[in-house]
Structures are given as C-alpha cells and as structure tokens.
C-alpha positions in Angstrom: 26.0 3.8 -0.9 25.2 0.8 1.3 21.5 0.3 2.2 20.9 0.2 6.0 19.4 -3.1 7.3 16.4 -3.3 9.6 17.6 -5.8 12.3 15.1 -6.9 15.0 15.6 -9.1 18.0 14.2 -12.5 18.2 11.1 -12.3 20.4 9.7 -15.8 20.0 11.0 -18.3 22.6 10.5 -21.2 20.2 12.8 -19.3 17.6 15.4 -18.9 20.2 15.3 -22.5 21.1 15.4 -23.5 17.4 18.5 -21.4 16.9 20.2 -22.8 20.1 19.6 -26.3 18.7 20.8 -25.5 15.2 24.0 -24.0 16.6 24.7 -26.9 19.0 24.1 -29.4 16.2 25.8 -27.7 13.1 28.2 -25.2 14.5 31.0 -25.0 16.9 30.6 -24.8 20.7 32.1 -21.3 20.5 29.4 -20.0 18.3 26.7 -21.6 20.6 28.2 -20.0 23.7 28.5 -16.5 22.1 24.9 -16.7 20.9 23.6 -17.6 24.5 25.9 -15.2 26.1 24.7 -12.4 23.8 21.0 -13.3 24.5 21.4 -13.3 28.1 23.5 -10.2 28.5 22.4 -8.0 25.6 26.0 -7.3 24.7 26.9 -6.8 21.0 29.0 -9.1 19.1 32.0 -6.9 19.2 31.8 -6.6 22.9 31.5 -10.4 23.3 34.5 -11.0 21.2 36.6 -8.8 23.5 35.8 -10.8 26.6 38.6 -13.0 28.1 38.2 -16.3 29.8 39.0 -14.5 33.2 36.3 -12.0 32.6 33.7 -14.7 31.8 34.8 -16.7 34.9 34.3 -13.4 36.9 30.8 -13.0 35.3 29.9 -16.4 36.3 30.9 -15.9 39.9 29.1 -12.5 40.0 25.9 -14.1 38.7 26.1 -16.8 41.3 26.7 -14.4 44.1 23.7 -12.1 43.2 21.4 -14.9 42.5 20.5 -15.2 46.1 19.8 -11.5 46.7 16.5 -11.4 44.8 15.8 -9.5 41.7 15.2 -6.1 43.2 18.7 -6.0 44.7 20.6 -7.5 41.9 22.4 -5.2 39.3 21.2 -5.0 35.8 23.3 -7.9 34.1 24.3 -5.6 31.2 25.8 -3.1 33.7 27.8 -5.8 35.3 29.3 -6.9 32.0 30.0 -3.4 30.8 32.0 -2.8 34.0 34.4 -5.7 33.0 35.0 -4.4 29.5 
C-alpha cells in the first residue's frame, strides 16, 4: 500500500524566486514556463500539459484585455483557464 504524501504550496516569495532561478539556469525553458504558469494560474500539472499553444496565446490575450478593467471586474484567472480546457 502506498503512503499518501503531504504536499504543501510554496508560500515564501524568496523560495519561489529561488525555484524560478534554478529552473532557468539548470532546466529547460519548458520546465520554467510550466512552473511559472502553474504558479500564476493554480492549474495542476496534468491540466497544464494539456494546453496547446493556441490556448496559451488566447490566455495571454484575455489577460491583456482584462488588465485594464480593474481587479473587481476581472474574472478569476483559474476560471478563465478552466474554460479553455
């Protein structure tokens, strides 16, 4: 029987920056982009891997369009990303 692991999010900003730096320096650009996209959207790895280039470009455009509306009117980013999956 496998033991269930206790996985917690990284809450310290410095640890996030260190992880980004390490991924940029020692891993592929793909890994770095997936890490940052996962942190920004809250999507799970399986959901991130299903995204196509077209979906990511649509997300980028959606984010740019909603950035001028103010935070109270913008949709929750995770909901926007879920709609595209």
